[in-house]
ChimeraX commands (.cxc) that place a marker at each C-alpha (Angstrom):
marker #1 position 287.32,67.74,157.95 radius 0.5
marker #1 position 290.49,66.40,159.55 radius 0.5
marker #1 position 294.05,67.64,159.07 radius 0.5
marker #1 position 294.82,65.44,156.05 radius 0.5
marker #1 position 291.61,66.48,154.29 radius 0.5
marker #1 position 292.30,70.16,155.00 radius 0.5
marker #1 position 295.83,69.97,153.60 radius 0.5
marker #1 position 294.56,68.14,150.52 radius 0.5
marker #1 position 291.81,70.72,149.94 radius 0.5
marker #1 position 294.15,73.71,150.29 radius 0.5
marker #1 position 296.64,72.13,147.90 radius 0.5
marker #1 position 293.87,71.44,145.37 radius 0.5
marker #1 position 292.38,74.94,145.59 radius 0.5
marker #1 position 295.76,76.64,145.20 radius 0.5
marker #1 position 297.22,74.04,142.82 radius 0.5
marker #1 position 300.33,74.10,144.96 radius 0.5
marker #1 position 302.08,71.75,147.36 radius 0.5
marker #1 position 303.45,73.56,150.40 radius 0.5
marker #1 position 306.15,72.40,152.82 radius 0.5
marker #1 position 304.55,71.06,155.99 radius 0.5
marker #1 position 306.00,73.85,158.13 radius 0.5
marker #1 position 304.41,76.50,155.89 radius 0.5
marker #1 position 301.07,74.69,155.67 radius 0.5
marker #1 position 300.92,74.34,159.44 radius 0.5
marker #1 position 301.65,78.04,159.83 radius 0.5
marker #1 position 298.78,78.94,157.47 radius 0.5
marker #1 position 296.42,76.72,159.45 radius 0.5
marker #1 position 297.43,77.93,162.92 radius 0.5
marker #1 position 297.21,81.57,161.83 radius 0.5
marker #1 position 293.72,80.93,160.48 radius 0.5
marker #1 position 292.70,79.16,163.70 radius 0.5
marker #1 position 293.79,82.09,165.84 radius 0.5
marker #1 position 291.92,84.56,163.65 radius 0.5
marker #1 position 288.79,82.46,164.05 radius 0.5
marker #1 position 289.21,81.89,167.77 radius 0.5
marker #1 position 289.56,85.62,168.37 radius 0.5
marker #1 position 286.48,86.47,166.34 radius 0.5
marker #1 position 283.86,84.09,167.77 radius 0.5
marker #1 position 283.38,82.37,171.13 radius 0.5
marker #1 position 282.64,78.73,170.39 radius 0.5
marker #1 position 282.28,76.21,173.24 radius 0.5
marker #1 position 285.59,74.54,172.32 radius 0.5
marker #1 position 287.40,77.65,173.60 radius 0.5
marker #1 position 286.11,77.21,177.15 radius 0.5
marker #1 position 288.03,75.26,179.75 radius 0.5
marker #1 position 287.72,74.83,183.49 radius 0.5
marker #1 position 290.22,73.84,186.14 radius 0.5
marker #1 position 290.18,73.59,189.91 radius 0.5
marker #1 position 292.86,74.60,192.35 radius 0.5
marker #1 position 293.42,75.61,195.94 radius 0.5
marker #1 position 294.45,78.91,197.48 radius 0.5
marker #1 position 297.08,79.00,200.19 radius 0.5
marker #1 position 296.22,80.60,203.53 radius 0.5
marker #1 position 297.92,84.00,203.96 radius 0.5
marker #1 position 299.06,84.02,200.31 radius 0.5
marker #1 position 297.26,86.56,198.11 radius 0.5
marker #1 position 298.50,85.09,194.82 radius 0.5
marker #1 position 297.05,82.26,192.74 radius 0.5
marker #1 position 298.82,80.83,189.68 radius 0.5
marker #1 position 297.14,80.98,186.25 radius 0.5
marker #1 position 297.07,77.93,183.98 radius 0.5
marker #1 position 299.84,77.97,181.38 radius 0.5
marker #1 position 297.32,78.19,178.51 radius 0.5
marker #1 position 295.19,80.93,180.14 radius 0.5
marker #1 position 294.07,83.81,177.90 radius 0.5
marker #1 position 291.15,85.42,179.75 radius 0.5
marker #1 position 288.58,84.65,182.43 radius 0.5
marker #1 position 284.94,83.69,182.23 radius 0.5
marker #1 position 284.60,83.27,185.99 radius 0.5
marker #1 position 286.52,82.46,189.15 radius 0.5
marker #1 position 284.72,80.99,192.16 radius 0.5
marker #1 position 285.93,80.27,195.68 radius 0.5
marker #1 position 284.37,77.31,197.44 radius 0.5
marker #1 position 283.77,77.56,201.17 radius 0.5
marker #1 position 285.79,74.80,202.88 radius 0.5
marker #1 position 283.01,74.20,205.44 radius 0.5
marker #1 position 279.74,74.53,203.53 radius 0.5
marker #1 position 280.89,73.90,199.96 radius 0.5
marker #1 position 279.05,77.03,198.83 radius 0.5
marker #1 position 280.33,78.77,195.69 radius 0.5
marker #1 position 281.14,82.48,195.82 radius 0.5
marker #1 position 281.94,84.04,192.46 radius 0.5
marker #1 position 284.70,86.60,192.76 radius 0.5
marker #1 position 284.38,90.02,191.14 radius 0.5
marker #1 position 287.02,90.87,188.56 radius 0.5
marker #1 position 288.85,94.11,189.40 radius 0.5
marker #1 position 292.13,95.80,188.62 radius 0.5
marker #1 position 295.26,95.31,190.72 radius 0.5
marker #1 position 295.15,98.90,192.01 radius 0.5
marker #1 position 291.60,98.39,193.32 radius 0.5
marker #1 position 292.67,95.39,195.38 radius 0.5
marker #1 position 295.83,97.14,196.61 radius 0.5
marker #1 position 293.78,100.14,197.76 radius 0.5
marker #1 position 290.91,98.12,199.24 radius 0.5
marker #1 position 293.29,95.78,201.11 radius 0.5
marker #1 position 296.56,97.74,201.56 radius 0.5
marker #1 position 297.87,95.31,204.16 radius 0.5
marker #1 position 298.56,91.78,202.86 radius 0.5
marker #1 position 298.03,90.58,206.44 radius 0.5
marker #1 position 294.36,91.58,206.24 radius 0.5
marker #1 position 292.77,88.20,205.59 radius 0.5
marker #1 position 289.25,86.93,204.95 radius 0.5
marker #1 position 287.15,85.00,202.47 radius 0.5
marker #1 position 288.03,86.00,198.88 radius 0.5
marker #1 position 285.77,88.56,197.20 radius 0.5
marker #1 position 287.79,90.03,194.34 radius 0.5
marker #1 position 290.50,88.99,191.93 radius 0.5
marker #1 position 292.68,90.68,189.33 radius 0.5
marker #1 position 295.11,89.54,186.68 radius 0.5
marker #1 position 298.64,90.07,187.93 radius 0.5
marker #1 position 301.71,90.46,185.75 radius 0.5
marker #1 position 304.51,87.93,185.25 radius 0.5
marker #1 position 306.80,87.05,188.14 radius 0.5
marker #1 position 310.39,88.03,187.30 radius 0.5
marker #1 position 313.45,86.83,189.19 radius 0.5
marker #1 position 316.89,88.10,188.08 radius 0.5
marker #1 position 315.42,89.31,184.77 radius 0.5
marker #1 position 313.93,85.86,184.10 radius 0.5
marker #1 position 310.16,85.29,183.93 radius 0.5
marker #1 position 309.44,82.47,186.36 radius 0.5
marker #1 position 305.63,82.61,186.23 radius 0.5
marker #1 position 303.84,83.94,183.14 radius 0.5
marker #1 position 300.67,85.20,184.84 radius 0.5
marker #1 position 298.95,84.95,188.19 radius 0.5
marker #1 position 295.89,86.27,190.00 radius 0.5
marker #1 position 295.94,88.52,193.03 radius 0.5
marker #1 position 293.11,87.84,195.48 radius 0.5
marker #1 position 291.43,90.32,197.78 radius 0.5
marker #1 position 291.35,90.00,200.69 radius 0.5
marker #1 position 294.24,87.62,201.25 radius 0.5
marker #1 position 292.66,84.18,201.79 radius 0.5
marker #1 position 292.41,83.23,205.46 radius 0.5
marker #1 position 292.26,79.51,204.68 radius 0.5
marker #1 position 292.80,77.01,201.89 radius 0.5
marker #1 position 289.84,77.58,199.56 radius 0.5
marker #1 position 289.13,75.35,196.60 radius 0.5
marker #1 position 288.67,77.49,193.50 radius 0.5
marker #1 position 287.10,76.81,190.12 radius 0.5
marker #1 position 288.28,78.81,187.12 radius 0.5
marker #1 position 286.44,78.91,183.80 radius 0.5
marker #1 position 288.63,80.49,181.16 radius 0.5
marker #1 position 289.30,81.14,177.49 radius 0.5
marker #1 position 292.18,79.32,175.82 radius 0.5
marker #1 position 293.36,78.13,172.43 radius 0.5
marker #1 position 292.51,74.45,171.96 radius 0.5
marker #1 position 295.10,72.16,170.43 radius 0.5
marker #1 position 295.63,72.92,166.76 radius 0.5
marker #1 position 294.34,70.54,164.13 radius 0.5
marker #1 position 297.94,70.40,162.88 radius 0.5
marker #1 position 298.89,68.31,165.92 radius 0.5
marker #1 position 295.53,66.92,167.08 radius 0.5
marker #1 position 294.52,65.62,163.66 radius 0.5
marker #1 position 290.90,66.64,164.24 radius 0.5
marker #1 position 289.20,69.39,166.25 radius 0.5
marker #1 position 285.73,70.65,167.11 radius 0.5
marker #1 position 286.04,73.32,164.45 radius 0.5
marker #1 position 287.09,70.88,161.73 radius 0.5
marker #1 position 284.40,68.37,162.70 radius 0.5
marker #1 position 281.51,70.81,163.09 radius 0.5
marker #1 position 282.11,73.81,160.85 radius 0.5
marker #1 position 285.02,73.36,158.46 radius 0.5
marker #1 position 284.19,76.05,155.81 radius 0.5
marker #1 position 285.57,78.82,158.01 radius 0.5
marker #1 position 288.75,76.84,158.65 radius 0.5
marker #1 position 289.20,75.99,154.96 radius 0.5
marker #1 position 288.69,79.52,153.65 radius 0.5
marker #1 position 290.68,81.07,156.49 radius 0.5
marker #1 position 293.60,78.82,155.60 radius 0.5
marker #1 position 293.20,79.59,151.89 radius 0.5
marker #1 position 293.43,83.32,152.60 radius 0.5
marker #1 position 296.70,82.75,154.46 radius 0.5
marker #1 position 298.10,80.41,151.80 radius 0.5
marker #1 position 297.15,82.53,148.81 radius 0.5
marker #1 position 298.50,85.66,150.48 radius 0.5
marker #1 position 301.79,83.80,150.96 radius 0.5
marker #1 position 301.74,82.94,147.24 radius 0.5
marker #1 position 301.15,86.63,146.41 radius 0.5
marker #1 position 298.21,85.45,144.35 radius 0.5
marker #1 position 295.79,87.42,142.24 radius 0.5
marker #1 position 293.86,90.03,144.22 radius 0.5
marker #1 position 290.50,88.94,142.82 radius 0.5
marker #1 position 291.10,85.36,144.00 radius 0.5
marker #1 position 292.24,86.53,147.43 radius 0.5
marker #1 position 289.13,88.71,147.56 radius 0.5
marker #1 position 286.97,85.72,146.65 radius 0.5
marker #1 position 288.49,83.54,149.37 radius 0.5
marker #1 position 288.26,86.37,151.91 radius 0.5
marker #1 position 284.62,86.92,151.04 radius 0.5
marker #1 position 283.85,83.23,151.49 radius 0.5
marker #1 position 285.76,83.31,154.80 radius 0.5
marker #1 position 283.72,86.26,156.05 radius 0.5
marker #1 position 280.48,84.58,154.95 radius 0.5
marker #1 position 281.44,81.41,156.82 radius 0.5
marker #1 position 282.52,83.45,159.86 radius 0.5
marker #1 position 279.12,85.15,159.95 radius 0.5
marker #1 position 277.42,81.76,160.02 radius 0.5
marker #1 position 279.75,80.51,162.75 radius 0.5
marker #1 position 279.09,83.63,164.85 radius 0.5
marker #1 position 275.36,82.97,164.49 radius 0.5
marker #1 position 276.01,79.57,166.05 radius 0.5
marker #1 position 278.66,80.38,168.66 radius 0.5
marker #1 position 277.51,83.85,169.73 radius 0.5
marker #1 position 273.82,83.34,169.02 radius 0.5
marker #1 position 272.12,79.95,168.95 radius 0.5
marker #1 position 274.35,78.39,171.60 radius 0.5
marker #1 position 273.53,81.19,174.05 radius 0.5
marker #1 position 269.77,80.74,174.01 radius 0.5
marker #1 position 267.02,78.14,173.83 radius 0.5
marker #1 position 263.42,78.07,172.68 radius 0.5
marker #1 position 262.05,78.05,176.23 radius 0.5
marker #1 position 263.89,81.20,177.28 radius 0.5
marker #1 position 264.16,83.12,174.01 radius 0.5
marker #1 position 261.46,81.64,171.79 radius 0.5
marker #1 position 262.05,80.00,168.44 radius 0.5
marker #1 position 263.90,81.91,165.74 radius 0.5
marker #1 position 261.41,83.65,163.49 radius 0.5
marker #1 position 261.63,85.55,160.22 radius 0.5
marker #1 position 259.20,88.52,160.06 radius 0.5
marker #1 position 256.38,88.08,157.54 radius 0.5
marker #1 position 255.46,91.14,155.55 radius 0.5
marker link #1:1,2 radius 0.2
marker link #1:2,3 radius 0.2
marker link #1:3,4 radius 0.2
marker link #1:4,5 radius 0.2
marker link #1:5,6 radius 0.2
marker link #1:6,7 radius 0.2
marker link #1:7,8 radius 0.2
marker link #1:8,9 radius 0.2
marker link #1:9,10 radius 0.2
marker link #1:10,11 radius 0.2
marker link #1:11,12 radius 0.2
marker link #1:12,13 radius 0.2
marker link #1:13,14 radius 0.2
marker link #1:14,15 radius 0.2
marker link #1:15,16 radius 0.2
marker link #1:16,17 radius 0.2
marker link #1:17,18 radius 0.2
marker link #1:18,19 radius 0.2
marker link #1:19,20 radius 0.2
marker link #1:20,21 radius 0.2
marker link #1:21,22 radius 0.2
marker link #1:22,23 radius 0.2
marker link #1:23,24 radius 0.2
marker link #1:24,25 radius 0.2
marker link #1:25,26 radius 0.2
marker link #1:26,27 radius 0.2
marker link #1:27,28 radius 0.2
marker link #1:28,29 radius 0.2
marker link #1:29,30 radius 0.2
marker link #1:30,31 radius 0.2
marker link #1:31,32 radius 0.2
marker link #1:32,33 radius 0.2
marker link #1:33,34 radius 0.2
marker link #1:34,35 radius 0.2
marker link #1:35,36 radius 0.2
marker link #1:36,37 radius 0.2
marker link #1:37,38 radius 0.2
marker link #1:38,39 radius 0.2
marker link #1:39,40 radius 0.2
marker link #1:40,41 radius 0.2
marker link #1:41,42 radius 0.2
marker link #1:42,43 radius 0.2
marker link #1:43,44 radius 0.2
marker link #1:44,45 radius 0.2
marker link #1:45,46 radius 0.2
marker link #1:46,47 radius 0.2
marker link #1:47,48 radius 0.2
marker link #1:48,49 radius 0.2
marker link #1:49,50 radius 0.2
marker link #1:50,51 radius 0.2
marker link #1:51,52 radius 0.2
marker link #1:52,53 radius 0.2
marker link #1:53,54 radius 0.2
marker link #1:54,55 radius 0.2
marker link #1:55,56 radius 0.2
marker link #1:56,57 radius 0.2
marker link #1:57,58 radius 0.2
marker link #1:58,59 radius 0.2
marker link #1:59,60 radius 0.2
marker link #1:60,61 radius 0.2
marker link #1:61,62 radius 0.2
marker link #1:62,63 radius 0.2
marker link #1:63,64 radius 0.2
marker link #1:64,65 radius 0.2
marker link #1:65,66 radius 0.2
marker link #1:66,67 radius 0.2
marker link #1:67,68 radius 0.2
marker link #1:68,69 radius 0.2
marker link #1:69,70 radius 0.2
marker link #1:70,71 radius 0.2
marker link #1:71,72 radius 0.2
marker link #1:72,73 radius 0.2
marker link #1:73,74 radius 0.2
marker link #1:74,75 radius 0.2
marker link #1:75,76 radius 0.2
marker link #1:76,77 radius 0.2
marker link #1:77,78 radius 0.2
marker link #1:78,79 radius 0.2
marker link #1:79,80 radius 0.2
marker link #1:80,81 radius 0.2
marker link #1:81,82 radius 0.2
marker link #1:82,83 radius 0.2
marker link #1:83,84 radius 0.2
marker link #1:84,85 radius 0.2
marker link #1:85,86 radius 0.2
marker link #1:86,87 radius 0.2
marker link #1:87,88 radius 0.2
marker link #1:88,89 radius 0.2
marker link #1:89,90 radius 0.2
marker link #1:90,91 radius 0.2
marker link #1:91,92 radius 0.2
marker link #1:92,93 radius 0.2
marker link #1:93,94 radius 0.2
marker link #1:94,95 radius 0.2
marker link #1:95,96 radius 0.2
marker link #1:96,97 radius 0.2
marker link #1:97,98 radius 0.2
marker link #1:98,99 radius 0.2
marker link #1:99,100 radius 0.2
marker link #1:100,101 radius 0.2
marker link #1:101,102 radius 0.2
marker link #1:102,103 radius 0.2
marker link #1:103,104 radius 0.2
marker link #1:104,105 radius 0.2
marker link #1:105,106 radius 0.2
marker link #1:106,107 radius 0.2
marker link #1:107,108 radius 0.2
marker link #1:108,109 radius 0.2
marker link #1:109,110 radius 0.2
marker link #1:110,111 radius 0.2
marker link #1:111,112 radius 0.2
marker link #1:112,113 radius 0.2
marker link #1:113,114 radius 0.2
marker link #1:114,115 radius 0.2
marker link #1:115,116 radius 0.2
marker link #1:116,117 radius 0.2
marker link #1:117,118 radius 0.2
marker link #1:118,119 radius 0.2
marker link #1:119,120 radius 0.2
marker link #1:120,121 radius 0.2
marker link #1:121,122 radius 0.2
marker link #1:122,123 radius 0.2
marker link #1:123,124 radius 0.2
marker link #1:124,125 radius 0.2
marker link #1:125,126 radius 0.2
marker link #1:126,127 radius 0.2
marker link #1:127,128 radius 0.2
marker link #1:128,129 radius 0.2
marker link #1:129,130 radius 0.2
marker link #1:130,131 radius 0.2
marker link #1:131,132 radius 0.2
marker link #1:132,133 radius 0.2
marker link #1:133,134 radius 0.2
marker link #1:134,135 radius 0.2
marker link #1:135,136 radius 0.2
marker link #1:136,137 radius 0.2
marker link #1:137,138 radius 0.2
marker link #1:138,139 radius 0.2
marker link #1:139,140 radius 0.2
marker link #1:140,141 radius 0.2
marker link #1:141,142 radius 0.2
marker link #1:142,143 radius 0.2
marker link #1:143,144 radius 0.2
marker link #1:144,145 radius 0.2
marker link #1:145,146 radius 0.2
marker link #1:146,147 radius 0.2
marker link #1:147,148 radius 0.2
marker link #1:148,149 radius 0.2
marker link #1:149,150 radius 0.2
marker link #1:150,151 radius 0.2
marker link #1:151,152 radius 0.2
marker link #1:152,153 radius 0.2
marker link #1:153,154 radius 0.2
marker link #1:154,155 radius 0.2
marker link #1:155,156 radius 0.2
marker link #1:156,157 radius 0.2
marker link #1:157,158 radius 0.2
marker link #1:158,159 radius 0.2
marker link #1:159,160 radius 0.2
marker link #1:160,161 radius 0.2
marker link #1:161,162 radius 0.2
marker link #1:162,163 radius 0.2
marker link #1:163,164 radius 0.2
marker link #1:164,165 radius 0.2
marker link #1:165,166 radius 0.2
marker link #1:166,167 radius 0.2
marker link #1:167,168 radius 0.2
marker link #1:168,169 radius 0.2
marker link #1:169,170 radius 0.2
marker link #1:170,171 radius 0.2
marker link #1:171,172 radius 0.2
marker link #1:172,173 radius 0.2
marker link #1:173,174 radius 0.2
marker link #1:174,175 radius 0.2
marker link #1:175,176 radius 0.2
marker link #1:176,177 radius 0.2
marker link #1:177,178 radius 0.2
marker link #1:178,179 radius 0.2
marker link #1:179,180 radius 0.2
marker link #1:180,181 radius 0.2
marker link #1:181,182 radius 0.2
marker link #1:182,183 radius 0.2
marker link #1:183,184 radius 0.2
marker link #1:184,185 radius 0.2
marker link #1:185,186 radius 0.2
marker link #1:186,187 radius 0.2
marker link #1:187,188 radius 0.2
marker link #1:188,189 radius 0.2
marker link #1:189,190 radius 0.2
marker link #1:190,191 radius 0.2
marker link #1:191,192 radius 0.2
marker link #1:192,193 radius 0.2
marker link #1:193,194 radius 0.2
marker link #1:194,195 radius 0.2
marker link #1:195,196 radius 0.2
marker link #1:196,197 radius 0.2
marker link #1:197,198 radius 0.2
marker link #1:198,199 radius 0.2
marker link #1:199,200 radius 0.2
marker link #1:200,201 radius 0.2
marker link #1:201,202 radius 0.2
marker link #1:202,203 radius 0.2
marker link #1:203,204 radius 0.2
marker link #1:204,205 radius 0.2
marker link #1:205,206 radius 0.2
marker link #1:206,207 radius 0.2
marker link #1:207,208 radius 0.2
marker link #1:208,209 radius 0.2
marker link #1:209,210 radius 0.2
marker link #1:210,211 radius 0.2
marker link #1:211,212 radius 0.2
marker link #1:212,213 radius 0.2
marker link #1:213,214 radius 0.2
marker link #1:214,215 radius 0.2
marker link #1:215,216 radius 0.2
marker link #1:216,217 radius 0.2
marker link #1:217,218 radius 0.2
marker link #1:218,219 radius 0.2
marker link #1:219,220 radius 0.2
view
């Protein structure tokens, strides 16, 4: 289901034609509800960067939401070392002197950089110990993919559109202050579709038959 098909379906179900700005809001709100309820592969992204010698901070991508992993790559051997996620106070206590340098072992999410009451950098990482050289780093992280409202089509719309359709219908019919039984029906269909999507994203895609065996229903 692409954007045009989704808009057409919502208009048909609700027997209403919404302004584009309102329709897009319904869709993006539904997408965020879905993306915060199940971890599908389309929410994963990876980027590479480079630390700066004697600088304990590393910028986060603009669309960063949370980490899956952060690895430092040895500049000589190319070996990956996955950093352990800690809190800022752990790193400050473990390495109280910023001049104490070495190969990175830990990282923590650091708050926004503010200059003259203006946020100049939304988020960054603090590394411990302070890198002693320029290390290549590889970050795997969670982000919101481009909305179907601007992309036209997305993984979610192409591969499991019921949850997107019913999620959008819940938002649209709530906006219309529709009948509670109809809202309840749409919400029930949304939850049913979400359960099936979670089975895929949080279940089937995290295992295989070799490691976990084939899915089986007990016979009584």
